[in-house]
Every structure is written in structure tokens, then in C-alpha cells.
N, CA, C and O atoms as a GROMACS GRO file, in nm:
protein
  428
    1MET      N    1   0.891   1.247  -1.492
    1MET     CA    2   0.963   1.313  -1.421
    1MET      C    3   0.907   1.371  -1.318
    1MET      O    4   0.790   1.404  -1.341
    2LYS      N    5   0.956   1.404  -1.180
    2LYS     CA    6   0.879   1.372  -1.099
    2LYS      C    7   0.864   1.541  -1.045
    2LYS      O    8   0.959   1.619  -1.054
    3THR      N    9   0.737   1.581  -0.991
    3THR     CA   10   0.652   1.701  -0.981
    3THR      C   11   0.731   1.745  -0.857
    3THR      O   12   0.778   1.657  -0.784
    4PRO      N   13   0.746   1.857  -0.833
    4PRO     CA   14   0.776   1.913  -0.668
    4PRO      C   15   0.673   1.815  -0.577
    4PRO      O   16   0.717   1.716  -0.520
    5GLU      N   17   0.580   1.841  -0.573
    5GLU     CA   18   0.478   1.792  -0.485
    5GLU      C   19   0.542   1.663  -0.434
    5GLU      O   20   0.542   1.637  -0.313
    6THR      N   21   0.594   1.586  -0.518
    6THR     CA   22   0.622   1.444  -0.476
    6THR      C   23   0.737   1.418  -0.404
    6THR      O   24   0.751   1.317  -0.334
    7SER      N   25   0.841   1.523  -0.422
    7SER     CA   26   0.970   1.507  -0.386
    7SER      C   27   0.985   1.539  -0.210
    7SER      O   28   0.932   1.628  -0.142
    8LEU      N   29   1.083   1.421  -0.170
    8LEU     CA   30   1.096   1.461   0.019
    8LEU      C   31   1.143   1.591   0.027
    8LEU      O   32   1.073   1.657   0.104
    9ARG      N   33   1.218   1.643  -0.014
    9ARG     CA   34   1.224   1.799   0.017
    9ARG      C   35   1.095   1.861   0.025
    9ARG      O   36   1.059   1.912   0.131
   10TRP      N   37   1.009   1.861  -0.096
   10TRP     CA   38   0.889   1.929  -0.039
   10TRP      C   39   0.782   1.924   0.047
   10TRP      O   40   0.696   2.009   0.071
   11ILE      N   41   0.800   1.790   0.100
   11ILE     CA   42   0.707   1.696   0.211
   11ILE      C   43   0.738   1.757   0.358
   11ILE      O   44   0.680   1.781   0.465
   12VAL      N   45   0.870   1.766   0.294
   12VAL     CA   46   0.917   1.775   0.445
   12VAL      C   47   0.931   1.935   0.474
   12VAL      O   48   0.912   1.961   0.592
   13GLU      N   49   0.961   2.053   0.388
   13GLU     CA   50   0.908   2.179   0.381
   13GLU      C   51   0.758   2.195   0.449
   13GLU      O   52   0.737   2.272   0.543
   14LYS      N   53   0.673   2.124   0.397
   14LYS     CA   54   0.571   2.140   0.410
   14LYS      C   55   0.501   2.118   0.554
   14LYS      O   56   0.424   2.198   0.606
   15TRP      N   57   0.542   1.998   0.606
   15TRP     CA   58   0.497   1.943   0.722
   15TRP      C   59   0.615   2.003   0.868
   15TRP      O   60   0.571   2.028   0.980
   16LEU      N   61   0.765   2.016   0.829
   16LEU     CA   62   0.835   2.097   0.917
   16LEU      C   63   0.820   2.253   0.918
   16LEU      O   64   0.777   2.309   1.019
   17ALA      N   65   0.849   2.309   0.828
   17ALA     CA   66   0.848   2.482   0.778
   17ALA      C   67   1.020   2.503   0.827
   17ALA      O   68   1.041   2.587   0.914
   18PRO      N   69   1.101   2.450   0.786
   18PRO     CA   70   1.276   2.460   0.818
   18PRO      C   71   1.327   2.610   0.827
   18PRO      O   72   1.242   2.681   0.773
   19SER      N   73   1.396   2.659   0.857
   19SER     CA   74   1.446   2.786   0.866
   19SER      C   75   1.555   2.774   0.943
   19SER      O   76   1.588   2.676   1.010
   20MET      N   77   1.614   2.886   0.930
   20MET     CA   78   1.750   2.915   1.013
   20MET      C   79   1.741   2.916   1.158
   20MET      O   80   1.842   2.910   1.228
   21VAL      N   81   1.608   2.926   1.211
   21VAL     CA   82   1.623   2.929   1.336
   21VAL      C   83   1.586   2.774   1.395
   21VAL      O   84   1.621   2.727   1.503
   22SER      N   85   1.495   2.704   1.280
   22SER     CA   86   1.448   2.595   1.328
   22SER      C   87   1.481   2.513   1.232
   22SER      O   88   1.384   2.464   1.174
   23PRO      N   89   1.636   2.465   1.177
   23PRO     CA   90   1.714   2.373   1.098
   23PRO      C   91   1.586   2.229   1.088
   23PRO      O   92   1.486   2.215   1.159
   24VAL      N   93   1.626   2.159   1.001
   24VAL     CA   94   1.586   1.981   0.999
   24VAL      C   95   1.677   1.926   0.912
   24VAL      O   96   1.739   1.954   0.810
   25ARG      N   97   1.657   1.821   1.006
   25ARG     CA   98   1.812   1.719   0.958
   25ARG      C   99   1.722   1.570   0.942
   25ARG      O  100   1.603   1.553   0.966
   26VAL      N  101   1.838   1.457   0.886
   26VAL     CA  102   1.795   1.362   0.849
   26VAL      C  103   1.837   1.257   0.949
   26VAL      O  104   1.955   1.223   0.938
   27THR      N  105   1.762   1.193   1.053
   27THR     CA  106   1.813   1.151   1.133
   27THR      C  107   1.819   0.966   1.174
   27THR      O  108   1.858   0.894   1.266
   28GLN      N  109   1.751   0.953   1.041
   28GLN     CA  110   1.793   0.784   1.015
   28GLN      C  111   1.705   0.756   0.916
   28GLN      O  112   1.614   0.837   0.897
   29PHE      N  113   1.714   0.635   0.833
   29PHE     CA  114   1.664   0.605   0.712
   29PHE      C  115   1.716   0.460   0.703
   29PHE      O  116   1.821   0.410   0.744
   30SER      N  117   1.590   0.401   0.624
   30SER     CA  118   1.655   0.250   0.572
   30SER      C  119   1.525   0.194   0.518
   30SER      O  120   1.422   0.260   0.503
   31ARG      N  121   1.536   0.111   0.499
   31ARG     CA  122   1.367   0.008   0.489
   31ARG      C  123   1.303  -0.065   0.538
   31ARG      O  124   1.353  -0.154   0.607
   32VAL      N  125   1.173  -0.052   0.520
   32VAL     CA  126   1.086  -0.153   0.582
   32VAL      C  127   1.136  -0.290   0.580
   32VAL      O  128   1.200  -0.332   0.483
   33ARG      N  129   1.111  -0.354   0.672
   33ARG     CA  130   1.176  -0.526   0.669
   33ARG      C  131   1.050  -0.621   0.564
   33ARG      O  132   1.100  -0.716   0.503
   34GLU      N  133   0.905  -0.600   0.543
   34GLU     CA  134   0.874  -0.686   0.503
   34GLU      C  135   0.861  -0.658   0.347
   34GLU      O  136   0.864  -0.765   0.285
   35ARG      N  137   0.849  -0.553   0.267
   35ARG     CA  138   0.819  -0.509   0.144
   35ARG      C  139   0.919  -0.445   0.072
   35ARG      O  140   0.904  -0.430  -0.049
   36GLY      N  141   1.057  -0.389   0.152
   36GLY     CA  142   1.161  -0.330   0.137
   36GLY      C  143   1.136  -0.172   0.106
   36GLY      O  144   1.227  -0.098   0.066
   37ASN      N  145   1.000  -0.128   0.129
   37ASN     CA  146   0.999   0.001   0.121
   37ASN      C  147   1.102   0.105   0.204
   37ASN      O  148   1.175   0.080   0.300
   38ARG      N  149   1.080   0.226   0.136
   38ARG     CA  150   1.265   0.317   0.215
   38ARG      C  151   1.146   0.414   0.312
   38ARG      O  152   1.032   0.447   0.277
   39TYR      N  153   1.198   0.436   0.409
   39TYR     CA  154   1.131   0.535   0.496
   39TYR      C  155   1.237   0.631   0.571
   39TYR      O  156   1.348   0.584   0.597
   40VAL      N  157   1.207   0.764   0.605
   40VAL     CA  158   1.315   0.819   0.671
   40VAL      C  159   1.278   0.936   0.744
   40VAL      O  160   1.198   1.018   0.698
   41ARG      N  161   1.339   0.947   0.866
   41ARG     CA  162   1.275   1.001   1.000
   41ARG      C  163   1.425   1.140   0.963
   41ARG      O  164   1.543   1.151   0.932
   42VAL      N  165   1.261   1.241   1.010
   42VAL     CA  166   1.338   1.369   0.984
   42VAL      C  167   1.339   1.493   1.127
   42VAL      O  168   1.228   1.534   1.160
   43GLU      N  169   1.410   1.524   1.171
   43GLU     CA  170   1.414   1.578   1.276
   43GLU      C  171   1.403   1.724   1.298
   43GLU      O  172   1.517   1.769   1.302
   44GLY      N  173   1.310   1.822   1.314
   44GLY     CA  174   1.284   1.970   1.325
   44GLY      C  175   1.275   2.019   1.476
   44GLY      O  176   1.316   1.967   1.580
   45GLY      N  177   1.213   2.128   1.453
   45GLY     CA  178   1.198   2.230   1.550
   45GLY      C  179   1.272   2.316   1.625
   45GLY      O  180   1.340   2.410   1.583
   46ARG      N  181   1.256   2.284   1.733
   46ARG     CA  182   1.384   2.411   1.868
   46ARG      C  183   1.488   2.268   1.944
   46ARG      O  184   1.492   2.145   1.941
   47HIS      N  185   1.518   2.317   1.972
   47HIS     CA  186   1.644   2.222   2.023
   47HIS      C  187   1.594   2.149   2.134
   47HIS      O  188   1.618   2.029   2.144
   48ASP      N  189   1.518   2.217   2.229
   48ASP     CA  190   1.434   2.189   2.316
   48ASP      C  191   1.316   2.099   2.326
   48ASP      O  192   1.285   2.020   2.415
   49SER      N  193   1.246   2.136   2.194
   49SER     CA  194   1.127   2.042   2.153
   49SER      C  195   1.146   1.966   2.032
   49SER      O  196   1.060   1.981   1.946
   50PRO      N  197   1.232   1.895   2.011
   50PRO     CA  198   1.208   1.871   1.854
   50PRO      C  199   1.087   1.788   1.798
   50PRO      O  200   0.993   1.736   1.859
   51ILE      N  201   1.113   1.790   1.683
   51ILE     CA  202   0.936   1.710   1.612
   51ILE      C  203   1.002   1.629   1.539
   51ILE      O  204   1.089   1.675   1.465
   52ARG      N  205   0.985   1.528   1.541
   52ARG     CA  206   1.073   1.378   1.463
   52ARG      C  207   0.919   1.301   1.370
   52ARG      O  208   0.822   1.233   1.403
   53ILE      N  209   0.957   1.347   1.274
   53ILE     CA  210   0.866   1.250   1.196
   53ILE      C  211   0.913   1.155   1.089
   53ILE      O  212   1.024   1.174   1.040
   54TYR      N  213   0.842   1.057   1.049
   54TYR     CA  214   0.883   0.968   0.941
   54TYR      C  215   0.783   0.982   0.875
   54TYR      O  216   0.667   1.016   0.900
   55PHE      N  217   0.885   0.932   0.715
   55PHE     CA  218   0.820   0.969   0.559
   55PHE      C  219   0.849   0.830   0.504
   55PHE      O  220   0.954   0.769   0.519
   56PHE      N  221   0.749   0.793   0.442
   56PHE     CA  222   0.755   0.672   0.372
   56PHE      C  223   0.749   0.698   0.206
   56PHE      O  224   0.694   0.795   0.153
   57ARG      N  225   0.797   0.623   0.158
   57ARG     CA  226   0.832   0.614   0.007
   57ARG      C  227   0.742   0.514  -0.033
   57ARG      O  228   0.777   0.400  -0.004
   58HIS      N  229   0.608   0.529  -0.108
   58HIS     CA  230   0.536   0.474  -0.176
   58HIS      C  231   0.584   0.419  -0.328
   58HIS      O  232   0.671   0.476  -0.395
   59ASP      N  233   0.513   0.304  -0.369
   59ASP     CA  234   0.542   0.254  -0.526
   59ASP      C  235   0.532   0.338  -0.616
   59ASP      O  236   0.608   0.316  -0.711
   60ASP      N  237   0.453   0.449  -0.625
   60ASP     CA  238   0.444   0.570  -0.774
   60ASP      C  239   0.534   0.642  -0.709
   60ASP      O  240   0.504   0.762  -0.712
   61ARG      N  241   0.698   0.606  -0.613
   61ARG     CA  242   0.778   0.721  -0.564
   61ARG      C  243   0.745   0.871  -0.536
   61ARG      O  244   0.795   0.979  -0.567
   62THR      N  245   0.608   0.816  -0.443
   62THR     CA  246   0.571   0.979  -0.375
   62THR      C  247   0.605   0.920  -0.214
   62THR      O  248   0.618   0.802  -0.183
   63TRP      N  249   0.613   1.014  -0.143
   63TRP     CA  250   0.645   1.033  -0.003
   63TRP      C  251   0.519   1.093   0.082
   63TRP      O  252   0.459   1.198   0.058
   64CYS      N  253   0.491   0.992   0.194
   64CYS     CA  254   0.420   1.064   0.278
   64CYS      C  255   0.408   0.990   0.360
   64CYS      O  256   0.451   0.874   0.355
   65VAL      N  257   0.313   1.067   0.508
   65VAL     CA  258   0.367   1.058   0.638
   65VAL      C  259   0.303   0.929   0.691
   65VAL      O  260   0.307   0.900   0.810
   66PHE      N  261   0.233   0.839   0.584
   66PHE     CA  262   0.167   0.708   0.664
   66PHE      C  263   0.227   0.605   0.589
   66PHE      O  264   0.261   0.665   0.487
   67PRO      N  265   0.269   0.457   0.573
   67PRO     CA  266   0.348   0.326   0.505
   67PRO      C  267   0.232   0.315   0.458
   67PRO      O  268   0.118   0.338   0.499
   68PRO      N  269   0.301   0.258   0.323
   68PRO     CA  270   0.172   0.202   0.194
   68PRO      C  271   0.121   0.094   0.259
   68PRO      O  272   0.170   0.042   0.359
   69GLU      N  273   0.011   0.058   0.197
   69GLU     CA  274  -0.094  -0.060   0.260
   69GLU      C  275  -0.035  -0.147   0.153
   69GLU      O  276   0.007  -0.131   0.038
   70ARG      N  277  -0.052  -0.265   0.258
   70ARG     CA  278   0.010  -0.411   0.240
   70ARG      C  279  -0.120  -0.459   0.094
   70ARG      O  280  -0.236  -0.418   0.086
   71ALA      N  281  -0.047  -0.558  -0.007
   71ALA     CA  282  -0.111  -0.611  -0.036
   71ALA      C  283  -0.184  -0.762   0.011
   71ALA      O  284  -0.138  -0.860   0.069
   72ARG      N  285  -0.313  -0.733  -0.041
   72ARG     CA  286  -0.415  -0.812   0.040
   72ARG      C  287  -0.426  -0.943  -0.070
   72ARG      O  288  -0.438  -0.938  -0.193
   73LEU      N  289  -0.420  -1.016  -0.013
   73LEU     CA  290  -0.498  -1.135  -0.085
   73LEU      C  291  -0.629  -1.140  -0.135
   73LEU      O  292  -0.723  -1.114  -0.058
   74SER      N  293  -0.647  -1.167  -0.238
   74SER     CA  294  -0.802  -1.211  -0.299
   74SER      C  295  -0.772  -1.344  -0.396
   74SER      O  296  -0.686  -1.411  -0.453
   75MET      N  297  -0.930  -1.323  -0.362
   75MET     CA  298  -0.978  -1.501  -0.487
   75MET      C  299  -1.047  -1.481  -0.570
   75MET      O  300  -1.122  -1.386  -0.545
   76LEU      N  301  -1.064  -1.531  -0.673
   76LEU     CA  302  -1.214  -1.461  -0.775
   76LEU      C  303  -1.214  -1.633  -0.816
   76LEU      O  304  -1.120  -1.711  -0.828
   77ALA      N  305  -1.341  -1.649  -0.830
   77ALA     CA  306  -1.430  -1.772  -0.949
   77ALA      C  307  -1.445  -1.807  -1.066
   77ALA      O  308  -1.455  -1.706  -1.135
   78SER      N  309  -1.451  -1.892  -1.121
   78SER     CA  310  -1.436  -1.860  -1.268
   78SER      C  311  -1.509  -2.017  -1.266
   78SER      O  312  -1.475  -2.106  -1.188
   79PRO      N  313  -1.593  -2.026  -1.345
   79PRO     CA  314  -1.652  -2.204  -1.370
   79PRO      C  315  -1.527  -2.279  -1.465
   79PRO      O  316  -1.478  -2.205  -1.551
   80ALA      N  317  -1.488  -2.379  -1.460
   80ALA     CA  318  -1.427  -2.440  -1.529
   80ALA      C  319  -1.445  -2.452  -1.697
   80ALA      O  320  -1.554  -2.468  -1.752
   81PRO      N  321  -1.347  -2.444  -1.749
   81PRO     CA  322  -1.330  -2.416  -1.927
   81PRO      C  323  -1.417  -2.523  -1.986
   81PRO      O  324  -1.395  -2.625  -1.922
   82ASN      N  325  -1.481  -2.538  -2.053
   82ASN     CA  326  -1.564  -2.609  -2.188
   82ASN      C  327  -1.655  -2.691  -2.084
   82ASN      O  328  -1.682  -2.804  -2.127
   83ARG      N  329  -1.691  -2.673  -2.003
   83ARG     CA  330  -1.825  -2.718  -1.915
   83ARG      C  331  -1.971  -2.694  -1.939
   83ARG      O  332  -2.009  -2.596  -1.875
   84THR      N  333  -2.074  -2.755  -2.016
   84THR     CA  334  -2.187  -2.736  -2.034
   84THR      C  335  -2.242  -2.665  -1.912
   84THR      O  336  -2.180  -2.637  -1.809
   85ALA      N  337  -2.398  -2.633  -1.950
   85ALA     CA  338  -2.466  -2.586  -1.799
   85ALA      C  339  -2.536  -2.697  -1.759
   85ALA      O  340  -2.588  -2.687  -1.648
   86ARG      N  341  -2.558  -2.823  -1.830
   86ARG     CA  342  -2.582  -2.906  -1.768
   86ARG      C  343  -2.475  -3.026  -1.704
   86ARG      O  344  -2.513  -3.129  -1.648
   87GLU      N  345  -2.377  -2.999  -1.718
   87GLU     CA  346  -2.267  -3.094  -1.650
   87GLU      C  347  -2.236  -3.020  -1.512
   87GLU      O  348  -2.220  -3.073  -1.402
   88VAL      N  349  -2.231  -2.858  -1.551
   88VAL     CA  350  -2.250  -2.781  -1.407
   88VAL      C  351  -2.388  -2.835  -1.317
   88VAL      O  352  -2.358  -2.886  -1.210
   89HIS      N  353  -2.489  -2.830  -1.339
   89HIS     CA  354  -2.604  -2.906  -1.280
   89HIS      C  355  -2.590  -2.998  -1.249
   89HIS      O  356  -2.656  -3.007  -1.145
   90ASP      N  357  -2.521  -3.129  -1.277
   90ASP     CA  358  -2.478  -3.252  -1.243
   90ASP      C  359  -2.416  -3.219  -1.144
   90ASP      O  360  -2.461  -3.231  -1.030
   91GLY      N  361  -2.261  -3.156  -1.183
   91GLY     CA  362  -2.186  -3.166  -1.062
   91GLY      C  363  -2.289  -3.093  -0.969
   91GLY      O  364  -2.366  -3.176  -0.919
   92ALA      N  365  -2.302  -3.029  -0.950
   92ALA     CA  366  -2.377  -2.943  -0.761
   92ALA      C  367  -2.481  -3.087  -0.738
   92ALA      O  368  -2.499  -3.104  -0.617
   93ARG      N  369  -2.530  -3.158  -0.796
   93ARG     CA  370  -2.586  -3.240  -0.723
   93ARG      C  371  -2.510  -3.359  -0.682
   93ARG      O  372  -2.548  -3.429  -0.587
   94GLN      N  373  -2.376  -3.389  -0.769
   94GLN     CA  374  -2.267  -3.464  -0.686
   94GLN      C  375  -2.218  -3.409  -0.592
   94GLN      O  376  -2.164  -3.472  -0.501
   95GLY      N  377  -2.224  -3.313  -0.597
   95GLY     CA  378  -2.127  -3.265  -0.454
   95GLY      C  379  -2.035  -3.164  -0.533
   95GLY      O  380  -1.970  -3.096  -0.454
   96ASP      N  381  -2.011  -3.135  -0.659
   96ASP     CA  382  -1.870  -3.061  -0.685
   96ASP      C  383  -1.888  -2.897  -0.640
   96ASP      O  384  -1.981  -2.817  -0.644
   97ALA      N  385  -1.770  -2.895  -0.603
   97ALA     CA  386  -1.806  -2.716  -0.533
   97ALA      C  387  -1.821  -2.644  -0.653
   97ALA      O  388  -1.916  -2.570  -0.675
   98ILE      N  389  -1.724  -2.667  -0.733
   98ILE     CA  390  -1.766  -2.549  -0.881
   98ILE      C  391  -1.925  -2.554  -0.919
   98ILE      O  392  -1.988  -2.455  -0.954
   99GLY      N  393  -1.966  -2.648  -0.909
   99GLY     CA  394  -2.096  -2.669  -0.996
   99GLY      C  395  -2.194  -2.576  -0.856
   99GLY      O  396  -2.266  -2.476  -0.854
  100ARG      N  397  -2.159  -2.652  -0.781
  100ARG     CA  398  -2.296  -2.576  -0.637
  100ARG      C  399  -2.254  -2.444  -0.639
  100ARG      O  400  -2.349  -2.366  -0.639
  101MET      N  401  -2.117  -2.377  -0.641
  101MET     CA  402  -2.126  -2.221  -0.696
  101MET      C  403  -2.164  -2.193  -0.786
  101MET      O  404  -2.182  -2.071  -0.786
  102MET      N  405  -2.200  -2.256  -0.912
  102MET     CA  406  -2.260  -2.213  -1.034
  102MET      C  407  -2.389  -2.241  -1.047
  102MET      O  408  -2.450  -2.186  -1.140
  103ALA      N  409  -2.449  -2.320  -0.971
  103ALA     CA  410  -2.568  -2.352  -0.965
  103ALA      C  411  -2.645  -2.227  -0.890
  103ALA      O  412  -2.748  -2.174  -0.932
  104ILE      N  413  -2.566  -2.190  -0.762
  104ILE     CA  414  -2.653  -2.080  -0.699
  104ILE      C  415  -2.617  -1.968  -0.740
  104ILE      O  416  -2.642  -1.880  -0.658
  105THR      N  417  -2.550  -1.920  -0.869
  105THR     CA  418  -2.519  -1.781  -0.937
  105THR      C  419  -2.618  -1.755  -1.011
  105THR      O  420  -2.681  -1.651  -1.032
  106ASN      N  421  -2.628  -1.892  -1.060
  106ASN     CA  422  -2.728  -1.954  -1.211
  106ASN      C  423  -2.872  -1.974  -1.204
  106ASN      O  424  -2.954  -1.955  -1.294
  107GLY      N  425  -2.896  -2.024  -1.057
  107GLY     CA  426  -3.032  -2.031  -1.007
  107GLY      C  427  -3.068  -2.188  -1.032
  107GLY      O  428  -3.179  -2.232  -1.000
   0.00000   0.00000   0.00000
């Protein structure tokens, strides 16, 4: 269940404080091209000097004034299965990349 602090209405009221004198309205909505996350542009303030703020929908279903972080690539290294310490050490001498890495980490 959504809490009020995660709704778009709550965050718009927090940032723009709409009233009868200065109402707010949605002027644009769509999806960000790369990841498909939604965004909304809301306009508020006085007619002669409007304030426009973009709100972005995050994966946890909250709305924020900053876009979600992009997923970053990561790499994990682990020894090949069923290799003895001697085979790893011998591979290091022969130029095996995994063996070199294991020899460095194991001394």
C-alpha cells in the first residue's frame, strides 16, 4: 500500500504548495527513453512567473525531483570450480589469468 509520502500529489504539494491563488497543473508526462521510467512536468506559481518542476518515478514506486540512477555494470571474479591450489599456482606460472589472480590474492 502506498503511503501518502510516496504519492505524486504529496510531493507536488510539498514542492509547489498549490492554492486557489496559485494552482498547479500537469503540463507534460511521458517515459524516459532508456529505461522507460515515467516522468511528469508540473507547472505552478503565479501566471507571470511560473515554476516548472519535473518529477521522476523510481523503481520503488516513489516520485522524486531527480531521475533514478542508471544500473551500473559490475564484474565479479571467482576461481574456476574443482581446481586445486596447485593447479591454480601452476596456471599462474603458465600465464593463466585466473591463476595469476588467485596467486596474487593467496600469496
